[in-house]
C-alpha positions as CSV (number, residue, x, y, z in Angstrom):
1,X,0.0,0.0,0.0
2,X,1.2,3.5,-0.9
3,X,1.8,6.3,1.6
4,X,-1.2,7.7,3.4
5,X,-2.6,11.2,2.9
6,X,-1.3,12.0,6.5
7,X,2.2,10.9,5.6
8,X,2.1,12.7,2.3
9,X,1.1,15.9,4.1
10,X,3.8,15.5,6.7
11,X,6.4,14.9,3.9
12,X,5.2,18.0,2.0
13,X,5.5,20.1,5.2
14,X,9.0,18.8,5.9
15,X,10.1,19.5,2.3
16,X,8.7,23.0,2.3
17,X,10.4,23.9,5.6
18,X,13.7,22.7,4.1
19,X,13.1,24.9,1.0
20,X,12.4,27.9,3.3
21,X,15.5,27.4,5.3
22,X,17.6,27.0,2.2
23,X,16.3,30.2,0.6
24,X,16.5,32.1,3.9
25,X,20.3,31.3,4.0
26,X,20.7,32.4,0.4
27,X,18.8,35.6,0.8
28,X,21.8,37.7,1.6
29,X,23.7,36.5,-1.5
30,X,21.2,36.7,-4.3
31,X,18.9,39.4,-5.7
32,X,16.5,40.2,-2.9
33,X,13.3,41.0,-4.6
34,X,13.0,37.7,-6.5
35,X,14.0,35.6,-3.6
36,X,11.7,37.4,-1.2
37,X,8.8,36.7,-3.5
38,X,9.7,33.1,-3.9
39,X,10.2,32.7,-0.2
40,X,6.8,34.2,0.5
41,X,5.2,31.7,-1.9
42,X,6.8,28.8,-0.1
43,X,5.6,30.1,3.3
44,X,2.1,30.4,2.0
45,X,2.2,26.9,0.6
46,X,3.4,25.7,4.0
47,X,0.4,27.3,5.7
48,X,-1.9,25.5,3.2
49,X,-0.2,22.2,3.9
50,X,-0.6,22.6,7.6
51,X,-4.2,23.6,7.3
52,X,-4.9,20.5,5.2
53,X,-3.3,18.4,7.8
54,X,-5.5,19.9,10.5
55,X,-8.6,19.6,8.4
56,X,-10.3,17.4,11.0
57,X,-10.3,20.3,13.5
58,X,-12.2,22.9,11.4
59,X,-15.4,23.0,9.5
60,X,-15.1,22.5,5.7
61,X,-16.5,25.9,5.0
62,X,-14.2,27.8,7.3
63,X,-11.1,25.8,6.4
64,X,-11.9,26.1,2.7
65,X,-12.3,29.8,3.0
66,X,-8.9,30.2,4.6
67,X,-7.2,28.0,2.0
68,X,-8.9,30.0,-0.8
69,X,-7.6,33.3,0.7
70,X,-4.0,31.8,1.0
71,X,-4.2,30.7,-2.6
72,X,-5.1,34.2,-3.6
73,X,-2.1,35.5,-1.7
74,X,0.1,32.9,-3.5
75,X,-1.2,34.2,-6.8
76,X,-0.2,37.8,-5.9
77,X,3.2,36.6,-4.7
78,X,3.8,34.6,-7.9
79,X,3.0,37.7,-9.9
80,X,5.6,39.6,-7.9
81,X,8.1,36.8,-8.4
82,X,7.5,36.9,-12.2
83,X,8.0,40.6,-12.3
84,X,11.2,40.4,-10.3
85,X,12.5,37.6,-12.4
86,X,11.9,39.7,-15.6
87,X,13.9,42.6,-14.1
88,X,16.7,40.2,-13.1
89,X,16.8,38.8,-16.6
90,X,17.0,42.2,-18.1
91,X,19.9,43.2,-15.8
92,X,21.8,40.0,-16.7
93,X,21.2,40.8,-20.4
94,X,22.5,44.3,-19.9
95,X,25.6,43.0,-18.1
96,X,26.1,40.4,-20.8
97,X,26.5,37.6,-18.3
98,X,24.2,35.0,-19.9
99,X,21.1,34.4,-21.9
100,X,18.3,36.3,-20.1
101,X,15.7,33.8,-21.3
102,X,17.6,30.7,-20.1
103,X,16.9,29.4,-16.7
104,X,16.6,26.2,-14.8
105,X,13.7,24.0,-16.2
106,X,10.6,24.2,-14.1
107,X,9.7,20.6,-14.4
108,X,6.4,21.4,-16.1
109,X,4.0,18.6,-17.2
110,X,3.6,18.2,-21.0
111,X,0.5,19.9,-22.5
112,X,-2.4,17.5,-22.9
113,X,-2.5,15.5,-26.2
114,X,-6.3,16.1,-26.7
115,X,-5.8,19.8,-27.3
116,X,-5.8,21.0,-30.9
117,X,-2.4,22.0,-32.2
118,X,-1.6,25.0,-34.4
119,X,1.9,24.8,-36.0
120,X,3.8,28.0,-36.7
121,X,7.0,27.4,-38.7
122,X,9.9,29.8,-38.2
123,X,12.2,29.5,-41.2
124,X,15.7,30.9,-40.8
125,X,17.0,33.7,-43.0
126,X,19.1,32.4,-45.9
127,X,22.5,33.7,-45.0
128,X,25.0,31.0,-45.8
129,X,28.7,31.5,-45.7
130,X,28.9,30.7,-49.3
131,X,26.4,33.5,-50.1
132,X,23.8,31.3,-51.9
133,X,20.1,32.0,-51.6
134,X,18.7,28.9,-53.1
135,X,16.6,26.9,-50.4
136,X,16.9,23.8,-52.5
137,X,20.5,23.5,-51.6
138,X,19.8,23.2,-47.9
139,X,19.5,19.9,-46.1
140,X,17.2,19.7,-43.1
141,X,18.9,18.3,-40.1
142,X,16.0,18.3,-37.6
143,X,14.0,20.7,-35.7
144,X,13.4,22.2,-32.2
145,X,9.9,22.4,-31.0
146,X,8.5,24.7,-28.3
147,X,4.9,24.4,-27.3
148,X,3.0,27.2,-25.6
149,X,-0.6,27.2,-24.4
150,X,-2.8,29.6,-26.2
151,X,-6.3,30.8,-25.4
152,X,-9.0,31.3,-28.0
153,X,-11.3,34.1,-26.7
154,X,-14.9,33.2,-25.8
155,X,-16.8,33.0,-29.1
156,X,-20.4,33.6,-29.8
157,X,-21.7,32.4,-33.1
158,X,-25.1,32.4,-34.8
159,X,-26.4,29.1,-36.0
160,X,-28.8,29.5,-38.9
161,X,-31.4,26.8,-39.4
162,X,-32.4,26.9,-43.0
163,X,-35.5,24.9,-44.2
164,X,-35.8,25.0,-48.0
165,X,-39.2,24.6,-49.5
166,X,-39.7,22.5,-52.6
167,X,-42.7,22.2,-54.9
168,X,-43.4,19.2,-57.1
169,X,-44.1,20.2,-60.8
170,X,-46.2,17.2,-61.3
171,X,-48.6,17.3,-58.3
172,X,-47.9,20.8,-56.8
173,X,-47.1,19.3,-53.4
174,X,-44.9,21.5,-51.2
175,X,-42.2,19.9,-49.1
176,X,-40.3,21.3,-46.2
177,X,-38.6,19.9,-43.1
178,X,-40.3,20.6,-39.8
179,X,-38.9,23.4,-37.6
180,X,-36.0,22.2,-35.4
181,X,-36.7,21.4,-31.8
182,X,-35.1,24.1,-29.6
183,X,-34.5,24.2,-25.8
184,X,-36.3,27.6,-25.7
185,X,-39.1,27.7,-28.2
186,X,-38.9,30.9,-30.4
187,X,-35.9,31.8,-28.3
188,X,-32.3,32.7,-29.1
189,X,-30.1,30.4,-26.9
190,X,-28.6,27.2,-28.3
191,X,-28.2,24.3,-25.9
192,X,-24.6,25.3,-25.2
193,X,-25.5,28.9,-24.1
194,X,-28.5,27.6,-22.2
195,X,-26.3,25.2,-20.3
196,X,-23.5,27.7,-19.7
197,X,-25.7,30.3,-17.9
198,X,-26.8,28.2,-14.9
199,X,-23.5,26.4,-14.7
200,X,-21.8,29.8,-14.5
201,X,-24.2,31.0,-11.8
202,X,-24.3,28.0,-9.5
203,X,-21.0,26.2,-10.1
204,X,-18.7,29.1,-10.9
205,X,-20.4,31.8,-8.8
206,X,-20.9,34.1,-11.8
207,X,-24.3,36.0,-11.3
208,X,-26.3,36.8,-14.5
209,X,-25.5,40.6,-14.3
210,X,-21.7,39.7,-14.5
211,X,-22.2,37.3,-17.3
212,X,-24.3,39.9,-19.1
213,X,-21.3,42.3,-19.0
214,X,-18.9,39.5,-20.3
215,X,-21.2,38.9,-23.2
216,X,-21.5,42.6,-23.9
217,X,-17.7,42.7,-24.4
218,X,-18.3,40.2,-27.2
219,X,-20.7,42.7,-28.8
220,X,-23.9,40.9,-27.9
221,X,-26.3,42.7,-25.5
222,X,-28.3,40.2,-23.4
223,X,-30.1,41.6,-20.4
224,X,-29.8,40.2,-17.0
225,X,-33.5,39.4,-16.9
226,X,-33.2,37.4,-20.1
227,X,-30.3,35.3,-18.6
228,X,-32.3,34.8,-15.5
229,X,-35.2,33.5,-17.6
230,X,-32.8,31.1,-19.3
231,X,-31.7,29.8,-15.9
232,X,-35.4,29.0,-15.1
233,X,-35.9,27.3,-18.4
234,X,-32.7,25.2,-18.0
235,X,-33.9,24.1,-14.5
236,X,-37.3,23.1,-16.0
237,X,-35.6,20.8,-18.5
238,X,-33.3,19.3,-15.8
239,X,-36.0,18.7,-13.2
240,X,-36.7,15.0,-14.3
241,X,-33.0,14.3,-14.3
242,X,-32.6,15.7,-10.7
243,X,-35.6,13.7,-9.5
244,X,-34.1,10.5,-11.0
245,X,-30.8,11.3,-9.2
246,X,-32.7,11.8,-6.0
247,X,-34.4,8.4,-6.3
248,X,-31.0,6.8,-6.8
249,X,-29.6,8.6,-3.7
250,X,-32.5,7.6,-1.5
251,X,-32.3,3.9,-2.6
252,X,-28.8,3.6,-1.2
253,X,-28.1,1.8,2.1
254,X,-26.0,4.7,3.4
255,X,-26.6,8.4,3.0
256,X,-24.5,11.3,4.1
257,X,-26.3,14.5,4.8
258,X,-25.7,18.1,5.9
259,X,-27.2,21.5,5.5
260,X,-26.0,25.1,5.0
261,X,-27.8,28.5,5.3
262,X,-28.6,30.8,2.4
263,X,-30.2,34.3,2.5
264,X,-33.5,34.6,0.7
265,X,-35.4,37.8,-0.1
266,X,-38.5,38.3,2.0
267,X,-41.0,40.1,-0.2
268,X,-42.7,43.1,1.3
269,X,-40.4,43.1,4.4
270,X,-37.4,45.0,2.9
271,X,-34.9,42.4,4.2
272,X,-33.8,38.8,3.8
273,X,-34.5,35.7,5.8
274,X,-32.6,32.4,6.2
275,X,-33.4,29.4,4.0
276,X,-31.4,26.1,3.9
277,X,-29.8,23.9,1.3
278,X,-29.6,20.2,2.2
279,X,-27.5,17.5,0.5
280,X,-28.2,13.8,0.6
281,X,-25.1,12.0,-0.9
282,X,-23.7,8.5,-1.4
283,X,-20.3,7.5,-2.6
284,X,-19.4,3.8,-2.5
285,X,-15.8,4.2,-3.7
286,X,-14.2,4.4,-0.2
287,X,-15.4,0.8,0.5
288,X,-14.9,-0.5,-3.1
289,X,-18.6,-0.5,-3.9
290,X,-19.9,-0.6,-7.4
291,X,-22.8,1.9,-7.5
292,X,-22.4,5.5,-8.8
293,X,-21.7,8.4,-6.5
294,X,-24.6,10.8,-6.3
295,X,-25.4,14.1,-4.7
296,X,-29.1,15.1,-4.2
297,X,-29.8,18.7,-3.1
298,X,-33.0,20.1,-1.6
299,X,-34.0,23.5,-0.6
300,X,-36.3,24.5,2.3
301,X,-37.4,27.9,3.6
302,X,-36.3,27.1,7.1
303,X,-34.6,24.4,9.2
304,X,-37.6,22.8,10.9
305,X,-37.3,19.0,11.6
306,X,-40.1,18.3,9.2
307,X,-37.9,19.3,6.2
308,X,-35.5,16.3,6.4
309,X,-38.4,14.1,7.4
310,X,-40.1,15.0,4.1
311,X,-36.9,14.8,2.1
312,X,-36.1,11.3,3.5
313,X,-39.7,9.8,3.2
314,X,-39.3,6.3,2.1
315,X,-35.6,6.0,2.9
316,X,-34.4,3.1,5.1
317,X,-30.8,2.6,6.1
318,X,-27.9,4.4,7.7
319,X,-27.9,8.2,8.0
320,X,-24.5,9.7,8.5
321,X,-25.0,13.2,9.9
322,X,-24.2,15.7,12.5
323,X,-26.0,16.2,15.8
324,X,-28.9,18.3,14.4
325,X,-32.0,17.7,16.6
326,X,-34.2,17.4,13.6
327,X,-32.8,14.0,12.8
328,X,-34.1,12.7,16.1
329,X,-37.6,12.0,14.9
330,X,-36.3,10.1,12.0
331,X,-33.9,7.9,13.9
332,X,-35.8,7.5,17.2
333,X,-36.2,3.8,17.9
334,X,-33.6,2.8,15.3
335,X,-36.0,0.9,13.1
336,X,-36.2,2.6,9.7
337,X,-33.3,5.0,9.9
338,X,-30.2,4.5,12.0
339,X,-28.1,7.6,12.8
340,X,-24.3,7.4,12.7
341,X,-22.7,10.6,14.1
342,X,-19.7,12.6,12.9
343,X,-16.4,12.5,14.6
344,X,-15.2,15.6,12.8
345,X,-17.8,17.6,14.7
346,X,-16.8,16.1,18.1
347,X,-13.2,16.7,17.3
348,X,-14.0,20.3,16.2
349,X,-15.4,21.1,19.7
350,X,-12.1,20.0,21.3
351,X,-10.0,21.7,18.7
352,X,-11.8,25.0,19.4
353,X,-11.0,24.6,23.1
354,X,-7.4,23.8,22.4
355,X,-7.1,26.7,20.0
356,X,-8.5,29.2,22.5
357,X,-6.8,27.9,25.7
358,X,-4.0,25.5,24.7
359,X,-5.2,23.1,27.4
360,X,-3.0,20.0,27.6
361,X,-6.0,17.8,28.2
362,X,-7.6,18.9,25.0
363,X,-4.3,18.3,23.1
364,X,-4.1,14.8,24.5
365,X,-7.6,13.9,23.5
366,X,-7.0,15.4,20.0
367,X,-4.0,13.1,19.6
368,X,-6.2,10.1,20.5
369,X,-8.8,11.1,17.9
370,X,-6.0,11.5,15.3
371,X,-5.1,7.8,15.9
372,X,-8.7,6.9,14.9
373,X,-8.3,8.8,11.7
374,X,-5.0,7.1,11.0
375,X,-6.9,3.8,11.0
376,X,-9.3,5.2,8.5
377,X,-6.6,6.4,6.1
378,X,-5.0,3.0,6.2
379,X,-8.2,1.2,5.2
380,X,-9.6,3.7,2.7
381,X,-10.5,1.9,-0.5
382,X,-10.7,-1.6,1.0
383,X,-13.8,-3.7,1.0
384,X,-16.6,-3.2,3.5
385,X,-15.7,-6.5,5.2
386,X,-12.1,-5.7,5.5
387,X,-12.9,-2.2,6.9
388,X,-15.2,-3.7,9.4
389,X,-12.6,-6.2,10.6
390,X,-9.8,-3.6,10.8
391,X,-11.9,-1.3,12.9
392,X,-12.9,-4.1,15.2
393,X,-9.2,-5.0,15.7
394,X,-7.7,-1.5,15.8
395,X,-10.3,1.3,16.3
396,X,-12.5,-0.3,19.0
397,X,-9.7,-0.5,21.6
398,X,-8.7,3.1,20.8
399,X,-12.3,4.2,21.3
400,X,-12.6,2.4,24.6
401,X,-9.4,4.2,25.8
402,X,-10.7,7.5,24.5
403,X,-14.0,7.2,26.3
404,X,-12.2,6.4,29.6
405,X,-9.9,9.4,29.2
406,X,-12.9,11.7,28.4
407,X,-14.9,10.5,31.4
408,X,-11.9,10.9,33.7
409,X,-11.4,14.5,32.5
410,X,-15.2,15.2,32.7
411,X,-15.2,14.1,36.4
412,X,-12.4,16.4,37.1
413,X,-14.1,19.5,35.7
414,X,-17.2,21.5,36.6
415,X,-20.0,21.9,34.1
416,X,-19.0,25.4,33.0
417,X,-15.6,25.2,31.3
418,X,-15.6,25.0,27.6
419,X,-13.6,21.7,27.8
420,X,-16.4,20.2,29.9
421,X,-19.0,21.2,27.3
422,X,-16.9,19.7,24.5
423,X,-16.6,16.4,26.4
424,X,-20.3,16.4,27.1
425,X,-21.0,16.8,23.4
426,X,-19.1,13.6,22.6
427,X,-20.1,11.5,25.6
428,X,-23.9,12.0,25.3
429,X,-23.6,10.9,21.6
430,X,-21.2,8.1,22.2
431,X,-23.4,5.3,20.8
432,X,-24.0,7.3,17.6
433,X,-20.3,8.2,17.3
434,X,-19.2,4.6,17.5
435,X,-21.8,3.1,15.1
436,X,-19.4,3.4,12.3
437,X,-17.7,0.3,13.8
438,X,-20.9,-1.7,12.9
439,X,-20.7,-1.5,9.1
440,X,-17.7,-1.1,6.9
441,X,-19.7,1.1,4.5
442,X,-19.9,3.8,7.0
443,X,-17.4,6.6,7.5
444,X,-15.9,8.0,10.6
445,X,-17.3,11.5,9.8
446,X,-19.7,13.4,7.6
447,X,-17.0,15.1,5.5
448,X,-18.5,13.9,2.2
449,X,-21.6,16.0,2.7
450,X,-19.7,18.9,4.0
451,X,-17.4,19.0,1.0
452,X,-20.4,18.9,-1.3
453,X,-21.9,21.9,0.4
454,X,-18.7,23.9,0.2
455,X,-19.4,25.0,-3.4
456,X,-22.7,26.6,-2.3
457,X,-20.9,28.3,0.7
458,X,-18.4,29.9,-1.7
459,X,-20.7,30.9,-4.6
460,X,-23.5,32.3,-2.4
461,X,-21.1,35.1,-1.5
462,X,-21.3,36.3,-5.2
463,X,-25.1,36.4,-5.6
464,X,-25.7,37.5,-2.0
465,X,-29.2,36.1,-1.7
466,X,-31.9,34.1,-3.5
467,X,-34.9,36.0,-4.9
468,X,-37.5,33.5,-3.7
469,X,-38.1,30.0,-2.5
470,X,-38.8,29.0,-6.1
471,X,-35.3,30.2,-6.9
472,X,-33.9,28.0,-4.1
473,X,-35.7,25.0,-5.6
474,X,-34.2,25.8,-9.1
475,X,-30.7,26.1,-7.5
476,X,-31.1,22.7,-5.9
477,X,-32.0,21.1,-9.2
478,X,-29.0,22.6,-11.0
479,X,-26.6,21.8,-8.1
480,X,-27.9,18.2,-8.1
481,X,-27.1,17.7,-11.8
482,X,-23.8,19.7,-11.7
483,X,-22.3,18.0,-8.7
484,X,-23.4,14.5,-9.6
485,X,-21.8,15.0,-13.1
486,X,-18.6,16.1,-11.4
487,X,-18.6,13.1,-9.0
488,X,-18.9,10.8,-12.1
489,X,-16.0,12.5,-13.9
490,X,-18.0,14.6,-16.4
491,X,-17.6,18.2,-17.4
492,X,-20.9,19.7,-16.1
493,X,-21.0,22.4,-18.9
494,X,-20.6,19.9,-21.8
495,X,-22.8,17.3,-20.1
496,X,-25.7,19.7,-19.6
497,X,-25.3,21.0,-23.1
498,X,-25.8,17.6,-24.5
499,X,-28.6,16.7,-22.2
500,X,-30.6,19.8,-23.1
501,X,-30.1,19.2,-26.8
502,X,-31.3,15.6,-26.5
503,X,-34.3,16.5,-24.4
504,X,-35.3,19.3,-26.8
505,X,-35.0,16.9,-29.8
506,X,-37.6,14.6,-28.2
507,X,-36.0,12.2,-25.9
508,X,-38.9,10.9,-23.8
509,X,-39.0,11.0,-20.0
510,X,-39.2,7.2,-20.0
511,X,-35.6,7.2,-21.3
512,X,-34.2,9.8,-18.9
513,X,-32.1,7.0,-17.2
514,X,-30.0,7.0,-20.4
515,X,-29.0,10.6,-19.5
516,X,-28.0,10.0,-15.9
517,X,-24.4,10.9,-15.4
518,X,-23.3,7.3,-14.7
519,X,-25.1,6.0,-17.8
520,X,-24.3,9.0,-20.1
521,X,-22.7,8.4,-23.5
522,X,-21.4,11.6,-25.2
523,X,-22.3,12.4,-28.8
524,X,-19.8,11.2,-31.4
525,X,-19.6,14.8,-32.7
526,X,-20.0,18.0,-30.5
527,X,-23.5,19.3,-30.3
528,X,-24.0,22.7,-32.0
529,X,-23.7,25.3,-29.3
530,X,-24.5,28.9,-28.9
531,X,-21.3,29.4,-26.9
532,X,-18.0,27.8,-27.4
533,X,-15.3,28.0,-24.7
534,X,-11.8,26.8,-25.4
């Protein structure tokens, strides 16, 4: 078995620290601006590596936000380094001490083979020593090839559907092909443009008013209201697909669920209120299962317990979730739905105490929980039976020792300290926290669902709030299709473009299973699109 993610993270941190020390030592001997910028990049990368190693101690949304900010800082530092490198190259060229364009290879990966190639031939000037100018006398010895990655600007094109009319001279019959089936009847967008607008909004965080400005730079004026209308029409076409994905998700023996808030406009009140997005996901790959990974999103105007009860009507199996009280009615009695709690949440409580107080007891307990995660990393990808056996042999004794240590600390403390509250959180949920030992298909935590909500947590900052509850339902439909396509290795933009085209051309609802991401077969030729991105 290869190295674990924990070992990889530790090795990355060690290597980065070594690079920083080496560059610190050389700072006094080399040109300062370039080295300072490079050093700052390595320090930022070190912070990201450390944050990833500590991912069990923070929520996905908060940790993801910090990593995103660090990546932005890295981008700025890399731009500074590039500018400093250019200045240094120019100085070397002025001094005549080497080729300014020559530097140590960066170890880049080759450009992908599937990209189209455009060849530009640079013929030399015919200036032989003998003075001849006849190219026919030259013998080609070989060639040097340099590949650079180009970008074709976003292109809009008009697709003209011509339907010639013919008349028969013998019988005067008039023949003409029927009008093409379009995703928007009597509308302007092709399937590619109709797919790109909702994907841009919900997957890339690009609201319609910004997309309208981008299209305007291409010389095409499309109002924000028109783009919003296309989002609604795209969601209408995708609804049967999202519902089929939901049925697949609820048919699984194990579901991971979580929720996140979103601001929704409250009409007539001059302010917003809080709605919720929920995700119900399944991914059998960690235990070597054969089913497809799915992510089913739902929207609700509030967080009442009746919402997940309605979403999960008909579901029977394991529910891997946090400690939200609304799940109590679903799992009480343990007959239809059995709740398995999340160790990441229990650890997070302790981590917050340690971060605020540096209490040695919290640090010791965190080390014990880390040992549980080490077991999980070692068995990731093994069969459910092998995972169950490994947990029984390795994790169960660790859990028994952890519980004893928690109870001993709890008896030593009063009820008020933050550490006592963190311990209480874990101990009162101990049965649910240890249920992952009972079935190898379960996880130690609910991070799958948290990761699938991270995209919503990021993109909602761009559109600020939803306009209505109906808008929330549309967003849930599009997120379901987008994220399930990603989980199954598809490009959501290209996938939805093809789906919309096939549905518009008359694919019946009874054959919607052919369009599900795990059954999807792309067209042999690209579908005509109103927007091509390269």
